[in-house]
Structures are given as C-alpha cells and as structure tokens.
Backbone bond lengths (Angstrom), bond angles and torsions (degrees), N, CA, C in turn:
res aa  C-N    CA-C-N  psi(-1)  N-CA   C-N-CA  omega(-1)  CA-C   N-CA-C  phi
1 X - - - 1.426 - - 1.520 108.83 -
2 X 1.309 114.38 -43.61 1.474 119.40 -177.74 1.530 110.11 -63.82
3 X 1.350 115.73 -45.71 1.490 120.31 178.78 1.523 108.71 -61.86
4 X 1.361 117.41 -44.34 1.475 121.49 -177.56 1.530 107.69 -58.82
5 X 1.314 117.43 -48.64 1.497 118.66 -176.33 1.503 110.34 -64.28
6 X 1.388 117.91 -40.91 1.466 118.46 -176.70 1.548 109.76 -64.00
7 X 1.369 115.99 -41.54 1.467 117.60 179.16 1.489 112.91 -63.56
8 X 1.316 115.19 -47.38 1.474 121.05 178.57 1.547 113.34 -58.61
9 X 1.336 111.31 -44.51 1.471 116.80 -178.20 1.519 110.14 -64.13
10 X 1.306 117.60 -39.79 1.471 120.97 -177.15 1.548 106.91 -68.98
11 X 1.304 118.22 -39.78 1.463 120.39 177.65 1.539 111.13 -64.34
12 X 1.348 115.60 -42.85 1.471 118.15 178.75 1.508 111.91 -63.36
13 X 1.301 119.21 -47.35 1.423 120.88 -176.90 1.491 110.48 -66.81
14 X 1.307 120.69 -38.45 1.446 121.84 177.27 1.526 112.39 -61.03
15 X 1.338 117.01 -45.14 1.465 121.66 176.61 1.515 112.24 -60.87
16 X 1.327 113.42 -42.49 1.493 120.46 179.26 1.537 110.79 -59.26
17 X 1.346 116.86 -54.66 1.399 120.77 -177.86 1.487 118.12 -75.68
18 X 1.321 115.30 -18.67 1.478 120.24 174.73 1.538 110.92 -85.21
19 X 1.342 116.87 2.49 1.501 122.64 178.46 1.534 113.56 66.18
20 X 1.344 112.32 44.51 1.435 121.38 173.85 1.538 110.86 -118.62
21 X 1.401 117.06 70.51 1.431 118.97 -175.32 1.573 113.26 -62.59
22 X 1.315 115.07 -30.98 1.472 118.97 -179.17 1.510 109.56 -68.88
23 X 1.294 121.45 -24.12 1.428 122.85 175.22 1.539 110.02 -89.65
24 X 1.273 117.49 -37.06 1.523 120.74 -178.30 1.497 110.93 -65.81
25 X 1.369 119.27 -37.65 1.441 119.34 -175.03 1.510 115.74 -61.13
26 X 1.326 121.45 -47.75 1.474 118.67 179.10 1.515 112.96 -67.08
27 X 1.340 117.25 -32.48 1.439 122.56 177.54 1.597 107.23 -64.57
28 X 1.293 113.83 -42.87 1.475 117.67 179.61 1.479 110.63 -60.85
29 X 1.319 121.21 -43.16 1.419 124.28 -179.28 1.534 110.38 -62.94
30 X 1.298 117.38 -41.54 1.477 119.08 176.86 1.502 113.47 -69.96
31 X 1.371 115.60 -37.99 1.462 118.21 179.78 1.489 110.70 -71.51
32 X 1.304 122.03 -26.66 1.417 122.22 -175.10 1.530 113.81 -68.48
33 X 1.330 116.47 -12.31 1.455 120.98 176.14 1.539 108.89 -67.01
34 X 1.305 117.95 -31.63 1.482 120.36 -178.37 1.501 116.00 -123.90
35 X 1.343 115.88 -8.36 1.444 116.81 -176.61 1.571 108.13 -143.40
36 X 1.311 120.14 133.37 1.435 121.64 -174.26 1.515 113.11 -98.73
37 X 1.287 114.81 131.00 1.484 122.50 171.84 1.509 106.45 -125.79
38 X 1.329 118.41 117.00 1.468 121.87 -174.94 1.579 105.42 -121.35
39 X 1.318 110.67 156.16 1.482 118.68 177.92 1.528 112.62 -127.86
40 X 1.307 115.55 140.61 1.457 119.09 -178.13 1.524 110.33 -154.95
41 X 1.398 115.70 160.09 1.497 120.32 170.38 1.514 111.62 -117.79
42 X 1.335 110.44 15.03 1.517 119.11 -176.56 1.487 105.02 -115.58
43 X 1.347 121.55 109.89 1.443 123.53 -178.80 1.536 110.99 -65.61
44 X 1.294 120.66 -36.99 1.433 125.41 179.95 1.587 108.51 -61.25
45 X 1.357 113.97 -43.88 1.470 118.17 178.24 1.489 111.07 -63.60
46 X 1.320 116.85 -38.48 1.488 122.89 -179.73 1.520 109.10 -60.53
47 X 1.287 116.97 -50.59 1.437 119.63 -176.27 1.561 110.12 -65.87
48 X 1.322 115.44 -42.83 1.453 118.88 179.44 1.517 113.04 -62.22
49 X 1.325 116.93 -36.98 1.418 122.21 177.38 1.571 110.02 -61.01
50 X 1.320 116.91 -51.57 1.462 122.34 -179.09 1.511 109.58 -56.88
51 X 1.293 115.47 -45.88 1.466 119.03 -176.76 1.547 113.25 -67.19
52 X 1.301 114.41 -35.07 1.492 119.45 -178.28 1.515 111.07 -72.82
53 X 1.361 117.07 -26.19 1.487 118.50 -177.65 1.446 111.40 -86.73
54 X 1.345 120.98 -28.14 1.439 123.46 -176.18 1.528 110.71 -81.21
55 X 1.284 117.55 118.45 1.458 122.72 178.73 1.520 110.31 -106.84
56 X 1.264 117.27 149.36 1.487 119.55 172.11 1.510 111.71 59.76
57 X 1.323 114.20 -124.77 1.432 122.21 -179.32 1.490 117.43 -87.35
58 X 1.359 116.40 2.63 1.460 121.34 -178.48 1.571 108.08 -60.90
59 X 1.302 113.64 133.15 1.497 120.41 -175.34 1.533 110.52 -101.19
60 X 1.344 113.12 137.42 1.461 118.24 176.27 1.576 105.12 -130.37
61 X 1.325 114.33 160.28 1.451 120.35 -176.30 1.507 112.44 -163.23
62 X 1.376 113.43 171.11 1.453 122.56 -176.75 1.497 109.01 -105.95
63 X 1.361 114.72 126.78 1.439 122.92 -174.48 1.498 110.61 -118.14
64 X 1.319 118.55 149.20 1.468 120.82 173.07 1.540 109.08 -164.26
65 X 1.300 119.17 154.79 1.426 124.06 175.32 1.488 114.10 -62.64
66 X 1.296 119.51 146.21 1.455 122.63 178.32 1.532 111.63 -65.05
67 X 1.287 115.87 -25.01 1.458 121.75 178.46 1.537 111.81 -85.58
68 X 1.329 116.41 -12.59 1.463 122.08 -178.47 1.499 110.70 -85.98
69 X 1.291 117.45 70.45 1.486 123.05 -169.78 1.502 114.27 -95.48
70 X 1.321 118.86 7.87 1.463 118.04 -171.56 1.531 111.68 -130.44
71 X 1.315 119.15 43.49 1.417 122.41 178.17 1.497 111.15 -84.49
72 X 1.342 115.62 59.20 1.482 119.82 -174.55 1.513 112.13 -68.57
73 X 1.333 118.32 -21.25 1.459 117.66 179.90 1.499 113.26 -57.66
74 X 1.300 114.17 -28.40 1.470 120.16 175.21 1.497 113.77 -109.78
75 X 1.330 114.93 15.84 1.472 120.96 179.46 1.439 111.43 54.63
76 X 1.360 117.69 49.60 1.445 124.66 -176.67 1.474 113.90 -132.46
77 X 1.326 116.18 123.69 1.403 123.37 167.80 1.516 109.09 -106.80
78 X 1.315 122.26 144.13 1.405 123.24 178.93 1.546 108.34 -89.82
79 X 1.336 118.58 110.54 1.433 122.12 -176.80 1.538 112.87 -70.29
80 X 1.338 116.70 149.34 1.439 118.45 176.96 1.540 112.56 -76.32
81 X 1.317 115.96 -22.05 1.399 121.37 -179.09 1.587 111.84 -136.12
82 X 1.284 114.50 129.42 1.459 119.16 173.83 1.538 108.81 -133.90
83 X 1.320 114.45 166.60 1.471 118.42 172.85 1.492 108.39 -82.93
84 X 1.354 116.26 82.24 1.481 120.24 -167.91 1.572 110.31 -70.23
85 X 1.303 116.60 -25.90 1.494 118.56 174.93 1.525 109.88 -65.40
86 X 1.319 115.52 -47.24 1.473 118.28 175.89 1.501 113.15 -65.33
87 X 1.286 117.03 -35.26 1.465 122.25 178.85 1.495 110.13 -59.06
88 X 1.324 116.92 -41.66 1.491 122.20 -176.57 1.549 111.95 -85.31
89 X 1.320 117.06 -25.89 1.472 118.47 -168.84 1.517 115.73 -112.76
90 X 1.359 117.06 -29.38 1.451 120.16 -174.43 1.550 108.30 -69.73
91 X 1.397 110.89 153.80 1.447 120.46 -175.20 1.533 112.19 -82.70
92 X 1.349 115.25 -178.58 1.431 121.99 -176.19 1.496 114.92 -67.50
93 X 1.357 114.85 -11.74 1.543 121.04 -179.51 1.492 111.28 -91.97
94 X 1.335 117.54 1.72 1.495 121.10 -177.18 1.519 110.84 -112.77
95 X 1.321 116.64 126.45 1.463 121.93 -170.53 1.551 108.91 -73.18
96 X 1.291 120.02 -11.97 1.461 119.67 178.44 1.535 111.39 -90.66
97 X 1.280 117.01 -4.48 1.479 120.98 -175.32 1.548 110.01 -79.82
98 X 1.305 114.11 157.74 1.501 118.33 177.96 1.476 112.62 -60.13
99 X 1.361 117.33 -24.78 1.489 119.56 -174.18 1.531 113.76 -66.38
100 X 1.330 118.58 -18.34 1.439 119.59 177.56 1.474 114.94 -75.51
101 X 1.393 115.64 -16.51 1.506 120.54 -178.13 1.504 112.49 51.96
102 X 1.341 112.85 39.58 1.480 119.87 173.59 1.537 111.78 -121.84
103 X 1.342 116.78 -39.19 1.464 121.00 179.88 1.505 105.45 -86.50
104 X 1.360 117.14 126.31 1.414 124.71 -172.69 1.552 110.10 -96.93
105 X 1.276 118.73 134.09 1.458 122.92 178.17 1.508 108.51 -108.88
106 X 1.334 117.49 124.80 1.476 122.68 178.63 1.535 110.55 -84.88
107 X 1.326 112.37 -178.27 1.511 117.03 178.85 1.481 111.38 -63.35
108 X 1.389 120.21 -27.63 1.438 120.97 179.87 1.561 111.82 -69.88
109 X 1.316 115.70 -28.38 1.483 117.69 -174.98 1.503 111.16 -91.30
110 X 1.265 120.51 -17.32 1.510 123.36 179.29 1.539 113.65 -109.16
111 X 1.334 115.59 6.46 1.418 118.12 176.23 1.505 111.27 -61.65
112 X 1.396 117.08 124.95 1.453 124.30 178.85 1.542 112.18 69.10
113 X 1.317 118.53 11.01 1.440 123.09 175.24 1.562 108.21 -125.62
114 X 1.340 113.40 160.22 1.491 117.67 -176.56 1.525 111.62 -137.10
115 X 1.331 112.19 158.44 1.522 118.42 168.02 1.504 108.23 -128.91
116 X 1.291 121.04 171.11 1.476 121.10 -174.92 1.535 109.53 -84.92
117 X 1.269 121.09 -41.01 1.458 122.06 179.90 1.504 106.91 -135.80
118 X 1.375 115.77 141.60 1.416 118.09 -177.32 1.537 112.26 -134.98
119 X 1.320 114.55 154.92 1.484 123.41 172.31 1.532 106.59 -114.53
120 X 1.292 116.27 107.81 1.500 121.92 179.86 1.513 107.86 -95.76
121 X 1.404 116.56 112.68 1.451 120.15 172.92 1.530 108.65 -87.92
122 X 1.356 115.21 115.08 1.446 121.71 -176.94 1.523 110.54 -93.46
123 X 1.322 116.95 110.52 1.474 120.42 -175.54 1.467 110.91 -93.37
124 X 1.380 117.48 -178.02 1.405 124.19 -175.98 1.525 115.33 -80.76
125 X 1.388 115.05 11.21 1.469 117.48 175.64 1.523 111.60 -72.01
126 X 1.365 116.72 -40.18 1.469 118.90 174.83 1.553 108.52 -109.72
127 X 1.284 116.96 106.21 1.459 122.22 -174.16 1.574 108.21 -108.77
128 X 1.330 110.69 169.90 1.466 117.19 175.48 1.542 106.00 -127.16
129 X 1.365 111.89 109.84 1.444 120.56 -175.57 1.507 111.13 -129.55
130 X 1.351 116.14 132.53 1.449 123.72 179.52 1.571 110.48 47.03
131 X 1.328 114.47 50.06 1.452 123.08 173.52 1.482 114.76 66.45
132 X 1.351 115.77 28.56 1.466 116.29 174.60 1.553 106.65 -156.97
133 X 1.303 115.91 162.25 1.454 121.42 176.63 1.541 111.67 -75.11
134 X 1.334 115.97 145.25 1.424 123.32 176.53 1.530 110.01 -130.95
135 X 1.297 117.04 150.79 1.469 121.98 -167.50 1.535 114.02 -119.27
136 X 1.358 116.64 132.39 1.405 118.98 -177.17 1.575 109.63 -143.12
137 X 1.338 116.40 159.14 1.435 123.14 171.37 1.514 106.62 -135.84
138 X 1.371 113.10 149.73 1.461 118.11 -175.62 1.525 106.47 -99.54
139 X 1.320 116.80 116.71 1.473 124.95 -178.05 1.496 109.70 -141.73
140 X 1.352 115.01 138.18 1.460 120.22 174.04 1.567 112.77 55.48
141 X 1.309 116.35 41.11 1.441 122.61 -179.33 1.486 116.37 64.79
142 X 1.319 116.98 22.21 1.470 121.14 179.62 1.572 111.37 -144.65
143 X 1.316 116.15 146.23 1.444 117.95 169.58 1.511 108.65 -77.15
144 X 1.295 115.49 129.35 1.466 122.16 -179.99 1.559 111.02 -118.53
145 X 1.318 114.67 131.39 1.459 120.12 -175.87 1.539 108.52 -67.48
146 X 1.311 115.79 140.02 1.451 121.33 179.17 1.528 105.82 -97.86
147 X 1.320 117.24 116.35 1.426 123.99 -174.26 1.521 113.81 -101.19
148 X 1.303 116.04 -25.20 1.473 123.58 -178.68 1.540 109.65 -73.18
149 X 1.273 116.67 119.94 1.494 123.48 -173.17 1.561 108.45 -59.22
150 X 1.272 119.28 -42.53 1.475 121.91 178.41 1.536 113.67 -58.11
151 X 1.305 114.64 -42.71 1.449 120.10 177.20 1.517 111.36 -67.75
152 X 1.309 118.24 -33.92 1.445 123.95 176.57 1.582 107.70 -61.32
153 X 1.328 114.30 -44.77 1.454 119.54 -178.18 1.485 110.63 -64.59
154 X 1.326 116.86 -38.93 1.459 123.13 178.48 1.553 112.03 -58.68
155 X 1.357 113.94 -45.31 1.458 120.85 175.98 1.431 115.79 -62.35
156 X 1.319 113.81 -44.19 1.473 120.94 178.10 1.528 109.55 -62.03
157 X 1.325 114.38 -42.75 1.548 118.15 -178.02 1.527 107.93 -68.96
158 X 1.372 120.98 -30.64 1.332 121.25 176.98 1.536 113.18 -57.13
159 X 1.316 114.45 -46.77 1.474 120.34 178.32 1.534 109.97 -67.03
160 X 1.265 117.95 -33.13 1.497 123.23 176.92 1.585 108.75 -61.85
161 X 1.286 113.74 -43.23 1.492 119.60 177.70 1.522 110.05 -62.52
162 X 1.330 115.85 -49.93 1.485 120.13 -174.77 1.488 109.42 -67.23
163 X 1.279 121.32 -34.23 1.507 124.83 -176.66 1.509 109.83 -77.63
164 X 1.310 121.72 -10.66 1.466 123.21 -174.86 1.552 111.54 -122.18
165 X 1.365 118.91 12.91 1.434 120.98 -179.38 1.537 112.09 -100.11
166 X 1.290 118.80 13.79 1.435 121.38 -179.59 1.506 110.41 -121.01
167 X 1.339 114.69 133.40 1.476 120.26 -173.08 1.510 115.58 -78.40
168 X 1.352 116.57 -38.84 1.459 118.77 -168.27 1.542 117.76 -117.71
169 X 1.389 112.91 -26.25 1.488 113.95 -179.72 1.533 108.00 179.19
170 X 1.340 113.78 147.77 1.446 122.33 177.31 1.504 113.22 -135.35
171 X 1.270 117.15 140.14 1.457 122.32 171.63 1.475 108.57 -109.01
172 X 1.368 116.80 125.45 1.427 121.75 177.02 1.513 111.83 -94.90
173 X 1.343 116.33 116.54 1.466 119.97 -179.52 1.560 108.54 -99.58
174 X 1.311 114.56 124.17 1.462 121.62 176.98 1.515 107.38 -115.07
175 X 1.290 116.42 117.20 1.528 118.46 -174.45 1.581 110.86 -65.78
176 X 1.330 114.58 156.90 1.430 120.16 177.93 1.528 111.89 -75.52
177 X 1.332 117.27 -26.32 1.460 120.49 -173.22 1.506 111.56 82.73
178 X 1.305 116.92 -175.10 1.444 122.40 -173.72 1.555 109.33 -148.36
179 X 1.329 116.27 121.34 1.469 117.18 -176.14 1.519 112.52 -70.24
180 X 1.256 120.09 -16.97 1.443 120.89 -178.35 1.544 112.31 -101.33
181 X 1.272 118.06 0.50 1.495 123.21 -179.37 1.587 105.19 -114.83
182 X 1.311 118.45 109.94 1.428 126.41 -176.02 1.539 109.78 -58.08
183 X 1.353 115.36 -29.13 1.459 120.27 -176.33 1.539 115.23 -83.92
184 X 1.308 113.14 -8.64 1.509 118.81 -177.71 1.560 110.27 -136.47
185 X 1.290 116.15 45.78 1.468 119.38 -178.88 1.527 109.30 -64.23
186 X 1.345 116.72 136.28 1.464 120.62 178.47 1.561 113.36 -47.09
187 X 1.305 117.13 -39.21 1.490 117.39 -175.47 1.544 110.01 -68.92
188 X 1.329 121.66 -14.17 1.435 120.45 172.73 1.507 112.83 -66.65
189 X 1.340 114.11 -26.36 1.476 119.54 -171.60 1.585 110.97 -111.82
190 X 1.334 117.12 -29.00 1.454 117.86 -176.26 1.515 115.50 -57.02
191 X 1.374 113.45 -38.31 1.476 118.11 -175.40 1.542 110.08 -61.34
192 X 1.359 117.86 -46.30 1.451 120.22 -176.44 1.543 110.36 -69.03
193 X 1.331 114.72 -38.89 1.510 117.68 178.96 1.511 109.17 -62.77
194 X 1.335 117.67 -44.20 1.457 116.93 -179.01 1.532 113.39 -70.41
195 X 1.342 116.09 -28.86 1.497 118.70 174.69 1.490 108.26 -66.67
196 X 1.331 120.09 -45.82 1.474 119.65 -177.20 1.530 110.04 -66.98
197 X 1.339 118.65 -32.50 1.413 120.37 174.77 1.524 112.29 -65.22
198 X 1.309 117.66 -34.96 1.471 121.69 -179.87 1.523 112.54 -63.45
199 X 1.291 115.24 -20.87 1.458 121.97 178.05 1.504 109.73 -83.83
200 X 1.314 118.18 -4.99 1.460 126.58 178.86 1.563 112.00 70.36
201 X 1.335 113.24 32.72 1.482 119.25 169.26 1.483 111.24 -64.24
202 X 1.299 119.45 129.91 1.475 122.76 -179.38 1.472 111.05 -59.50
203 X 1.337 119.16 134.91 1.450 124.90 -177.16 1.514 108.64 -108.51
204 X 1.274 118.37 138.60 1.498 122.07 173.68 1.513 107.74 -120.29
C-alpha cells in the first residue's frame, strides 16, 4: 500500500506540475481512495483539517516554498533557517515543533524527510497564467519574473518536493490576496486556485 501510494502520488504531482490536468484528474480520483489531497482558501480551515486528521503521534506541519516569502495574509514569512531537527522531533508542547503550525519548513528542510499530514501554503512565486505556469521571486519589495530556465526548474522542483513529503494527506492553501496590496493582488493567486479546482481536487 505504501509503495502504491508513493507511485500514484508521484504520478499525480508530475502531471499537475507538468500542466496536464486531464491526466492529473483521474490519477487524483484513484489516489484519493488511500491518500487525501484537499484544497482551500481559508488558512484556519487548513490548519483545523490537518489537526483533525492526525491521531496520536501522527505529525503534521506547515510547508511553503523557499521563494514564497510573502504570505502576509497569514502573517507568515518563510525563514531561511529553522531548527529543523526540533521541527521534526519536538512534541506538541514545544513551540518550535511542526505541531504548532507556525514555523514553516521549506523544500530544503523536508528533502528526504516526511510528515504524516501537511498544510502547503502556495504563494505567488509559482503562478498559473494563460493556461501555463509562470515563475517569480520576491526581491527588493517586488515580485520579479524568473527568466532563467534552470531557476524555473528549481522552483518547479521545490513544489514537487513539498507535494510529495507527506505520507497520508495534504491540504493546499491558496491565499485570497488583497486588492489594496500590490504585492498580493488576487490575480496572483486566482489562476493557481482555479487550475487546481479544474483537476477536481476536493475543496473545503
């Protein structure tokens, strides 16, 4: 079962990130029998979902891309350094642990490691524009387009890592954005949310 889930999850994530929604959708339906992928625009719902699914010692945590540094809607910056050992090993009574859903782990901190349930905050670094993915980084108080193909591949791979580091289920949180904040315009986020919905990912 573990091998089956891993194979199907890898296939699903590849189709999703390669912009093949018609291939990702049937794999998602098959995968959903044993592995949960949920979509929401409400961060409180996302955290509540992860907590409700994790029983006993099951570990849950907050994930985001290292380039996704401007998730201000949830008052969250992705730090370049965290106590990743404590994040993975500390208990529910420790504020540095993943259980608090406050300290964010990027793709660099979860590489080759896994948690049971995850909340993936999808920022405006990887957008969906005109039926394809587009790539950005936040520098000097502005979103800057990534033109170098190799850096585009790195960013795409970051989301591949984040989407496959969870054993039993993940909720993808896509912010609503803010019409009065130029750095968080709703259109930065609406495209990816609508793309994920087109795959028929269950929304809460």
